[in-house]
NUSE-874669 format. One record per residue (C-alpha): z, x, y; residue in one letter. Coordinates in steps of 0.25 Angstrom, whole numbers, plus 5000, padded with zeros to 4 digits. Each point is the difference from the previous one (the first is absolute). Layout:
ZXYa ...
This chain:
500050015001m 499750055013t 500849975012w 499950015014w 501049995010k 499549925013s 501250005012g 501150064990g 499949904990a 499450054987a 499249884992r 499150014986a 498350005003e 499449874999g 501649915004a 500249935013e 500250085010a 501349985007p 499949925015e 500150135010i 501049965012e 499550095010l 501149985010t 500850064991h 499550144998y 500850125006r 499250115008c 500650084989s 499149944989r 498650015006l 499850154996l 500850014986d 499750165003l 500550034984p 499049894994r 498950045008l 500350174997r 499949944985e 498749915004f 499350145006c 500450054986a 499149924994h 498850025010v 498850094994i 499450065014i 498850085002p 500550145006s 499350105009r 500350134992d 500349934985h 499349874998g 500549884995l 501550014998i 501349935002p 500749985013m 501050054997t 500950085004p 500049965015l 499650105011f 501250005009t 499149975011t 499949854991q 501450004999e 500350015015y 498949905003i 500749904989l 501450025005q 499649985014e 499349874998i 501249974993n 501050035010a 499149925009g 500049894991l 501549995000e 500149995015a 499049884999d 498950095007v 498749954992h 498950095009d 499950134997f 499050115008v 499950134991v 499350135005l 499650094989k 500450125006g 499350094989g 498750014988r 500249974987q 501549935002i 499649894990g 500249885010g 498749934996s 500550004986t 501349965004i 499649895008f 499049944990d 501150004989a 501149945010i 498849885002a 499849984985l 501550004998f 500649925010y 498649884999l 500549984984q 501450035003e 500149885011h 499349874996a 499049935011g 499850115008l 498550005008n 499750145005g 498950095005m 499550144998l 499250055011v 499350145000s 499650055012d 498449984994d 499449954988d 499750124991g 501550025002n 500349845000r 499250004984d 500750154996y 501449945003r 499749864991r 499450104991d 501450094998v 500849885001l 499349934987l 499950134993q 501650015003m 500249864996h 499150004986a 501050134998s 501149934998l 500849954987p 499849844999k 501749995003a 499650065015w 499049925001r 499649865004w 498649944995p 498750025011i 499649855003r 498950055010m 499350135004s 498850025009n 499550095011r 501049925010g 501249974991a 501050014990l 500749884995a 501350004990w 500249884988a 501049905002p 501150005002p 500050115008n 498949955008g 499950115011s 498550075004r 499750135007l 498849985011l 499050115002f 499450045014d 499450115008a 500450015017a 498650075001g 499350085008l 499849915013r 500949945011p 500149854997g 500749954988s 500549894994n 500850064989l 501149894992g 499549875010r 500349884992s 500850074991k 501649984998g 500450144997l 501450044996n 499950154993v 499050105009l 499450154995y 499350035013a 499450154995d 499550115010e 500349925012v 499650115007g 498650014997s 499949845003w 499149965012p 500749965012d 501449915002q 499249874996q 500250024987a 501450025000i 500449885006s 499049924993a 500750034987l 501450005007q 499849855006a 499749974985s 501350064995l 501449914997s 501050025009e 501349924992t 499750024986h 501150074991p 498950074992l 499250065012r 499550134998l 499250085010s 499550144999l 499050065010w 499850144994v 499250125006s 499850145002t 499850025015a 498649995007r 500250055013g 500549905012f 499549884996n 500749854997a 500950074986f 500450095010h 500649895011a 500549934987m 500750124996w 500650035014t 500449855000t 500650004986a 501050145003e 500849895009t 499849874995a 501149924995v 499249924988k 499050104996t 500450144992r 499150125004a 500250104989i 499350155001f 499550064986v 500150155005a 499350114991w 501550055000w 500549894991r 499250054989h 500750094990a 498650064995a 499650065014y 500850124999r 499750164998i 501050054989e 500350155003r 499650024988e 498649985004q 500250145005r 498550025006e 500149875010l 501650045002w 499650135005d 498949945010a 500749905003y 501549994999g 500350145007a 499949995014r 501049915008r 499749875006m 499349975012t 500749945011a 499049884997e 500550004987e 501450005002r 499649865011q 499549934990w 501050064988v 501249965009r 499449855005e 499949984985i 501550024997r 500349955012k 499349834998r 499950014986y 501350084994a 499050094993v 500450154998e 498350064996l 500350124989e 499250145003p 499149964989e 499549875009q 499750075011l 499350114992v 499049894994w 499849955014y 499550145005r 499150034988w 499449855001k 499850025016l 499350144998d 499149994987e 499749844999q 500049985016f 499550125004y 501149995011g 499649895005d 501349935005e 499549875005a 499349974987m 501050044991m 501149935009a 499249874997q 499950024986e 501550064998f 500749955011a 501550075002c 500349895008l 499449875004p 499450015013g 499250124993d 499349944993a 499249925009f 498950105006q 498849985006a 498950105000f 499350115006g 500450115009d 501549965003k 500450015016f 501550014997i 500550094987p 500549924988p 501350085002p 500249965012t 499849864997l 501150014990q 501050055009r 499849875010l 499849914988r 501450074996i 500749995015a 499549845000l 501249984990g 500950045011e 499649915011a 500849905007p 499749864995t 499049925010a 500349885006t 498849935000n 499449895010y 498849925003q 499449975015y 500149845004a 498950015010w 499949885011g 498949985009e 500750095010t 501150105002l 501049915001d 499949914986a 499750144991s 501350074994g 500250074987i 500849944989e 500650064986r 499149964987c 500150064987d 499250144997p 498849944994k 499649935012d 500450115012a 499150055008t 501150085007l 500950074994r 501350105007i 500750104994w 500850045013e 500349915012e 499850075012p 501150095004d 500550035015n 499950154996r 498750014996g 498750045003v 498849934996y 498350014997v 499549854998l 498550024993g 499149875000a 498650004991h 499349875002p 499049954988a 498750085000h 500350085014s 500050134993s 498749974990s 499249884997s 500150014986h 501250024998g 501350015008a 500249854997s 501549975004a 500749965013f 501050125000v 501250035008i 500950124997q 501350035006v 500750154999w 501250055002r 499750165006v 500750135003w 499650135003p 499950034985d 499749864992a 499549885001i 500449894992v 499549864998q 500749895004v 499049885001a 498949934996e 499149885001f 498849984994a 498949884998d 498949984995p 499649905009d 500449955012m 499549985017a 499950135008t 501049935010y 501149984989q 499850144998f 500150045013a 501349905002w 500650074988a 499650145004i 500949975013l 501249944992h 500050124991l 499950115013a 501049925008g 501049994990a 500050144997y 500050035014r 501450085002t 500350085013l 498650045000i 498849924996p 499350014986a 498950115000y 498749904997f 498850034995i 498849914998l 498650024992e 499149915008i 498850014993g 499449874996g 500949885001t 501150115005g 499449985014y 500149855001r 501550034997v 500250105010l 499449895009e 501049904996e 501250095002i 499550035015q 499849865002l 501549974997l 500250135008q 499449955011q 500349855001h 501349984992g 499549894990y 501149944993g 501050095003l 501349965007s 500550105012p 501449984995s 499950034984a 500550165001r 500850004987k 499650124990q 500149914987n 499050014990l 500149854997h 499849965015d 498550004999f 499749975014l 501350085006g 499550134991a 498549985007v 500649975015s 500850154996h 498650054998y 499649985014f 501550025005f 499550105013f 499249945010r 498550055000p 500150095011d 501150074992n 499750004986v 499950124994s 498850054994s 500749994985k 500149835002t 498550015001a 499350014987p 499150144997i 498849944997e 499250074987w 498849994992k 499750054989t 498650064997g 499350084991p 500350135006n 501549995004n 500549914986r 500050144990p 500950065009w 500949885003l 500349984987l 500250134995h 500950015012g 500749894992l 500050104988r 500650105006d 501149935003t 500249944988i 499950134992e 501050075009r 500949894996g 500249955014h 499649864997m 500849904993t 499149874994i 500849864997r 498849914997s 499550014987a 498549965004a 499950125010l 500350094989l 499049914991d 498950035012e 500450145000l 499950024985a 498549945001a 499650095012l 498750074995r 499550135006r 498050014997a 499849884992e 498649985007s 499750155002g 500550005014d 501150125000a 500649945012d 500149854995e 501449964997i 500249854995k 500549924990a 499850014985g 499949924988g 500249855002t 501050015012i 499349935010l 500650045013s 500650135004d 500649935014s 501450044997r 499750154998a 499150015013v 501249925007c 501150094994a 498850135004a 500049925016l 501650004999s 500250164996v 498850035011e 500849945011v 501350084993w 499450125001l 499150005013r 501049915010t 501349984996a 500350134994m 500050075014p 501249885005d 500750014987l 500950155002p 500549925012m 500049864995l 500850024985t 500750134990a 499250024988p 500249924989k 500350124992e 500850115006p 499550144994l 501050074993k 500250145005p 499750104991r 499750175001a 498650035003a 499250074988t 499350145005v 498749944999g 500549895013e 500550125007h 498650064999v 499249885004v 501049975009a 499950155008s 498549984999y 499949855006l 501150065012g 499050125003r 498949925001l 500549885009l 500650115009a 498950105000t 498849934996g 499750114989r 500750024986p 
């Protein structure tokens, strides 16, 4: 007699199925890990190196996936975004097994497996059928229907698994007219657009107690899956699972492998290696062993030919490293990794959105959910602070990219520039953008006005006209409203025009800047130099993504620097470069009189070499001769 366990109750094959009371299911019973491991031990899989083999023992990466999903279900989380940070970690195989097990273990479920294209859909279906056929009868329900589009089990199980592909073209009807409670979305990073993801999400149950959604992918640049992963990292009802290469027990070079160990194990860790090893320890409580580091060095040198960007995509040390855009990276990967790690030290942002009225008097700001925020504040105005404000209207620095309206506020010292606020909106009126500029410029005006630079190319000149109209005619301003308060919208705008026009210092009026082919390269190089020197603190993850996507000479022009991959806008990056420009060229001469350095220099003994250089420069300055 063959037995099958359904909802925790064993029954004889062919016997009447017990009624399942879904409301009595506890989350810890949704994925019975001991039973799933036993199930996997009976499955035969096609392996790359050994042909058809039993799916046992499980890789350490596969065990990690199971434990993370089970932990999420126990916390009543049913939606999982899985970033595969290494090749050959057994990801596809374990998710195939989970799909087969889950739909047979629980009756009456409607599932779907979505691949990135038709070829992969047909391949995954064939693998699943092969796995199912390899199971002994005690571990498989008979199949009622099997065709290219669906696999359905016989009663009383009654579950089914549909097969579909996201396709290569934008526009999708995935999941339409289908009520789904189980989803396995494979290689989402290769899907054409957000519409495919949104179409599926609209078809998923939000209340079924057995619901399970698995969004799985390797990183494929800055795309819709990148946005999904970034959201999942801080979401309440979605669990982000990063399956790193260093969780795979086989990815190591043992000391007995003398030739490889002598080549890659003798040298000390570089600064970049210490950086990500320390962050892995801090973030995941995992201490990397020397054997793992040696494996990483060997892989990078001999199989990726030193290409750090490609290595990061295929074998990421940290989640942010996996998302790459290819070409000649403008900002070096180790620098980007340092910036991403530093994001974890940033204060929590307060999130706002503007409520626009027909006039200034009817406009204001209000707190909102982070996903709806267009204005993020990391630090409120400080009367002791000196601030720089950069403003970039959409399409002002480029008619093809730079498609967002962006304002950034930076607190500055003679030796540092720290981001304290950012506004970004892809679609708004130019007069509204002018009002947002004036609001932030006024809110962050302390004992002296904020240093202010405005990109006036394209739509930028219209924004400048709006500012001038307000200055000349006082449209919508309340003369008595002069409070310096971020939440007092009209008062902040008024504070920008605190002095009478004939007494306004030159720093009150914006510095007008027009980006063109001749000045764009050195503008962005000024930003890069500031970042690499460690003077710039970035708190916007979206800005960091744009910096990571900047590519040089993709079209053959060595002076061309623009967004690569699928990033459509570099507005934030250009705005940051404008802010650095006004800090270096305009604010820097004043800052020593206004504020002390952020990090006072620690006195130390000069080296012999420094004495020689100082003596040489002293003679050169005094006499004009070395």
